C-alpha positions as CSV (number, residue, x, y, z in Angstrom):
1,X,0.0,0.0,0.0
2,X,1.5,3.3,-1.1
3,X,1.2,6.1,1.5
4,X,2.5,9.6,2.2
5,X,4.6,10.4,5.3
6,X,1.3,11.0,7.2
7,X,0.1,7.5,6.3
8,X,-2.7,8.8,4.0
9,X,-3.7,6.6,1.2
10,X,-2.7,8.0,-2.2
11,X,-4.1,5.3,-4.4
12,X,-6.6,2.5,-4.3
13,X,-6.4,-1.1,-5.5
14,X,-9.4,-2.6,-7.3
15,X,-9.7,-6.3,-6.6
16,X,-12.7,-7.1,-8.9
17,X,-11.9,-10.4,-10.6
18,X,-8.5,-10.9,-8.9
19,X,-9.6,-14.4,-7.7
20,X,-10.4,-15.4,-11.3
21,X,-7.5,-14.4,-13.5
22,X,-8.2,-17.0,-16.2
23,X,-11.6,-15.5,-17.2
24,X,-10.3,-11.9,-17.2
25,X,-9.5,-12.1,-20.9
26,X,-13.0,-13.3,-21.7
27,X,-14.6,-10.6,-19.7
28,X,-12.3,-8.0,-21.3
29,X,-13.4,-9.0,-24.8
30,X,-17.0,-9.2,-23.8
31,X,-17.2,-5.9,-22.0
32,X,-15.2,-4.1,-24.8
33,X,-17.6,-5.5,-27.4
34,X,-20.6,-4.4,-25.4
35,X,-19.1,-1.0,-24.8
36,X,-18.5,-0.4,-28.5
37,X,-22.1,-1.5,-29.2
38,X,-23.4,0.9,-26.6
39,X,-21.4,3.8,-28.1
40,X,-22.4,3.0,-31.6
41,X,-26.1,2.5,-30.9
42,X,-26.6,5.5,-28.7
43,X,-24.4,7.7,-31.0
44,X,-26.6,6.7,-34.0
45,X,-29.8,7.4,-32.0
46,X,-28.5,10.9,-30.9
47,X,-27.5,11.7,-34.5
48,X,-30.8,10.6,-36.0
49,X,-32.8,12.6,-33.4
50,X,-30.7,15.7,-34.0
51,X,-30.8,15.7,-37.8
52,X,-34.5,14.5,-38.3
53,X,-36.7,17.5,-37.6
54,X,-39.8,15.2,-37.3
55,X,-38.2,13.8,-34.1
56,X,-37.8,17.2,-32.4
57,X,-40.5,16.4,-29.8
58,X,-40.3,16.2,-26.0
59,X,-40.2,12.4,-26.0
60,X,-37.3,12.1,-28.4
61,X,-35.5,15.0,-26.7
62,X,-35.6,13.1,-23.4
63,X,-34.5,9.9,-25.2
64,X,-31.6,11.9,-26.7
65,X,-30.6,13.0,-23.2
66,X,-31.0,9.5,-22.0
67,X,-28.7,8.1,-24.7
68,X,-26.1,10.8,-23.8
69,X,-26.3,9.8,-20.2
70,X,-25.7,6.1,-21.1
71,X,-22.6,7.1,-23.1
72,X,-21.3,9.3,-20.2
73,X,-22.0,6.6,-17.6
74,X,-20.3,3.8,-19.4
75,X,-17.4,6.0,-20.5
76,X,-16.8,6.9,-16.8
77,X,-16.5,3.3,-15.7
78,X,-15.7,0.9,-18.5
79,X,-12.3,2.3,-19.5
80,X,-11.1,1.9,-15.8
81,X,-12.7,-1.6,-15.8
82,X,-11.0,-2.6,-19.0
83,X,-7.7,-1.3,-17.7
84,X,-7.9,-3.4,-14.6
85,X,-8.2,-6.5,-16.7
86,X,-4.9,-5.7,-18.5
87,X,-2.7,-5.0,-15.5
88,X,-1.7,-7.2,-12.6
89,X,-1.6,-4.3,-10.2
90,X,-5.1,-2.8,-10.6
91,X,-4.3,0.6,-9.1
92,X,-5.9,3.9,-9.5
93,X,-4.8,7.2,-8.0
94,X,-6.9,8.9,-5.3
95,X,-7.8,11.8,-7.5
96,X,-8.6,9.5,-10.4
97,X,-10.8,7.4,-8.2
98,X,-12.7,10.4,-6.9
99,X,-13.2,11.8,-10.5
100,X,-14.6,8.5,-11.7
101,X,-16.9,8.2,-8.7
102,X,-18.1,11.8,-9.3
103,X,-18.9,11.1,-13.0
104,X,-20.6,7.8,-12.3
105,X,-22.7,9.2,-9.5
106,X,-23.7,12.3,-11.4
107,X,-24.9,10.4,-14.4
108,X,-26.7,7.8,-12.3
109,X,-28.6,10.5,-10.4
110,X,-29.4,12.4,-13.6
111,X,-30.8,9.3,-15.1
112,X,-33.1,8.7,-12.1
113,X,-34.5,12.2,-12.3
114,X,-34.8,12.1,-16.1
115,X,-36.9,8.9,-15.9
116,X,-39.3,10.7,-13.6
117,X,-39.5,13.6,-16.1
118,X,-40.2,11.2,-18.9
119,X,-43.0,9.6,-17.0
120,X,-44.6,13.0,-16.6
121,X,-44.2,13.6,-20.3
122,X,-46.0,10.3,-21.1
123,X,-48.7,11.2,-18.5
124,X,-49.5,14.5,-20.2
125,X,-49.3,13.0,-23.7
126,X,-51.8,10.2,-22.9
127,X,-54.1,11.8,-20.3
128,X,-54.2,15.3,-21.9
129,X,-53.5,14.8,-25.6
130,X,-55.2,18.0,-26.8
131,X,-53.3,20.2,-24.3
132,X,-50.0,18.3,-24.7
133,X,-48.4,20.7,-27.3
134,X,-49.1,23.7,-25.0
135,X,-48.0,22.1,-21.8
136,X,-44.9,20.3,-23.1
137,X,-43.6,23.2,-25.2
138,X,-39.9,23.8,-25.8
139,X,-39.9,26.3,-23.0
140,X,-41.0,23.5,-20.6
141,X,-39.1,20.3,-21.6
142,X,-35.7,22.0,-22.1
143,X,-35.6,23.4,-18.5
144,X,-36.9,20.0,-17.3
145,X,-34.0,18.2,-18.9
146,X,-31.5,20.9,-17.7
147,X,-32.9,20.5,-14.1
148,X,-32.1,16.7,-14.3
149,X,-28.4,17.4,-15.2
150,X,-28.0,20.1,-12.6
151,X,-29.5,17.9,-9.9
152,X,-27.2,15.1,-10.8
153,X,-24.1,17.3,-10.8
154,X,-25.0,19.0,-7.5
155,X,-25.8,15.8,-5.7
156,X,-22.7,14.1,-7.0
157,X,-20.5,17.1,-6.0
158,X,-21.9,17.0,-2.4
159,X,-21.4,13.2,-2.0
160,X,-18.0,13.2,-3.6
161,X,-16.8,16.2,-1.6
162,X,-18.0,14.5,1.6
163,X,-16.1,11.4,0.7
164,X,-12.9,13.3,-0.2
165,X,-12.8,14.8,3.3
166,X,-12.6,11.4,4.9
167,X,-9.2,10.0,6.0
168,X,-8.3,6.7,4.3
169,X,-5.4,5.4,6.4
170,X,-6.0,1.7,7.2
171,X,-6.8,0.0,3.9
172,X,-6.9,0.8,0.2
173,X,-8.4,-2.4,-1.1
174,X,-11.6,-1.7,-3.0
175,X,-13.7,-4.9,-3.3
176,X,-15.2,-3.7,-6.6
177,X,-14.5,-3.4,-10.3
178,X,-14.6,0.4,-10.2
179,X,-14.5,3.2,-7.6
180,X,-18.0,2.8,-6.3
181,X,-19.0,5.2,-3.6
182,X,-20.3,2.7,-1.0
183,X,-17.2,0.5,-1.5
184,X,-15.0,3.6,-1.0
185,X,-16.8,4.7,2.2
186,X,-16.2,1.3,3.8
187,X,-12.5,2.0,3.7
188,X,-12.6,5.3,5.7
189,X,-11.0,5.2,9.1
190,X,-13.3,7.9,10.5
191,X,-17.0,8.3,11.4
192,X,-19.0,8.2,8.2
193,X,-22.4,9.0,9.8
194,X,-22.6,12.3,7.9
195,X,-22.0,10.5,4.6
196,X,-24.6,7.8,5.5
197,X,-27.3,10.4,6.3
198,X,-26.4,12.4,3.2
199,X,-26.6,9.3,1.0
200,X,-30.0,8.3,2.6
201,X,-31.4,11.7,1.9
202,X,-30.0,11.6,-1.6
203,X,-31.5,8.2,-2.3
204,X,-34.9,9.4,-1.0
205,X,-34.9,12.4,-3.3
206,X,-33.3,10.9,-6.5
207,X,-34.4,7.3,-6.3
208,X,-37.7,7.0,-4.3
209,X,-39.4,10.2,-5.4
210,X,-38.8,9.6,-9.2
211,X,-40.0,6.0,-8.7
212,X,-43.2,7.3,-7.0
213,X,-43.7,9.8,-9.8
214,X,-43.3,7.0,-12.4
215,X,-45.7,4.7,-10.5
216,X,-48.4,7.4,-10.0
217,X,-48.1,8.6,-13.6
218,X,-48.6,5.1,-14.9
219,X,-51.6,4.4,-12.7
220,X,-53.3,7.4,-14.3
221,X,-52.0,6.3,-17.8
222,X,-53.4,2.8,-17.4
223,X,-56.7,4.1,-16.1
224,X,-56.9,6.5,-19.1
225,X,-55.9,3.8,-21.7
226,X,-58.5,1.3,-20.3
227,X,-61.2,3.9,-21.1
228,X,-60.3,4.0,-24.7
229,X,-62.9,2.0,-26.6
230,X,-60.8,0.6,-29.5
231,X,-58.2,-2.1,-29.1
232,X,-56.1,-0.3,-31.7
233,X,-56.2,2.9,-29.7
234,X,-55.1,1.1,-26.5
235,X,-52.3,-0.6,-28.3
236,X,-51.1,2.7,-29.8
237,X,-51.2,4.5,-26.4
238,X,-49.3,1.7,-24.6
239,X,-46.7,1.5,-27.5
240,X,-45.7,5.2,-26.9
241,X,-44.7,4.1,-23.3
242,X,-42.8,1.0,-24.2
243,X,-39.3,2.6,-24.6
244,X,-39.6,4.4,-21.3
245,X,-41.0,1.4,-19.4
246,X,-38.1,-0.8,-20.7
247,X,-35.5,1.7,-19.5
248,X,-37.2,2.0,-16.1
249,X,-37.3,-1.7,-15.6
250,X,-33.7,-2.2,-16.7
251,X,-32.4,0.7,-14.5
252,X,-34.3,0.0,-11.3
253,X,-33.8,-3.8,-11.8
254,X,-30.1,-3.4,-12.2
255,X,-29.9,-1.0,-9.2
256,X,-31.8,-3.3,-7.0
257,X,-29.6,-6.3,-8.0
258,X,-26.4,-4.4,-7.3
259,X,-27.3,-3.0,-3.9
260,X,-29.9,-5.5,-2.5
261,X,-28.2,-8.8,-3.3
262,X,-26.7,-10.7,-0.3
263,X,-23.0,-10.1,0.2
264,X,-20.7,-13.1,0.1
265,X,-19.6,-14.3,3.5
266,X,-16.2,-15.2,2.2
267,X,-13.5,-12.9,3.3
268,X,-11.1,-11.3,0.9
269,X,-8.7,-10.5,3.7
270,X,-6.1,-13.0,2.7
271,X,-6.1,-11.9,-0.9
272,X,-5.9,-8.3,0.2
273,X,-2.8,-9.0,2.3
274,X,-1.2,-10.6,-0.7
275,X,-1.9,-7.4,-2.6
276,X,-0.6,-4.9,-0.1
277,X,2.1,-7.0,1.7
278,X,5.6,-5.5,1.0
279,X,8.0,-7.8,-0.8
280,X,10.5,-9.4,1.5
281,X,14.2,-9.3,0.5
282,X,14.2,-13.1,-0.1
283,X,11.2,-12.8,-2.5
284,X,13.0,-10.1,-4.5
285,X,16.0,-12.2,-5.2
């Protein structure tokens, strides 16, 4: 473990798949392929929406922002992940780790809020179709998207700054593929109650509230669609929500899997010691 004279951690070690070196090459190729597909698909979608004037509507404007968020989120994490597969010492500097954590957290929060805004857009489009152009004018949906980005950047700045103020002096082994904020907080050798309270408040605002907005919006949407007499009309109304619903399920499903799954009881302490133990003179011969 590299430290300064004051025994402050200056870098972190990502353990990720350290226990399975034989499959790292497979994961590297798979993740690189998926990353390139994500960049290509979302890049094409953004270009089409920008250059096709028929798609200059609130729904496609939000989808364009969503695609940009996916590109930003993956680009903030995947290069670090791929780099860890190529090196034996999966090390990242303290500043680099904080920067990656900031970008990932900011894009994640922005996506949460944006999904809530998209639900409101679908609610107005289906429940008030005649008033939709007036309500969801450019003067409304552009500030709505901007508010999503600002909320993500502000929230991430708060959480990252609180994490940077903590002393990391006992351990620098991050039991994760990237610099994930909860994994980093576990390494602090000081009271993290302020961080926990701040994270709880953040989760309430950017996770729970948008989810409630989505749920309530779709309750009204379903009630409205069920009153449509024709089957074709019902199908058309539901089809306009399919893209948004798919993203919501994928996003909240992935988030729930990442943070609600049971943790392994096996300890990585022995492996961590191997990573940080200084080489003895005999081992260097």
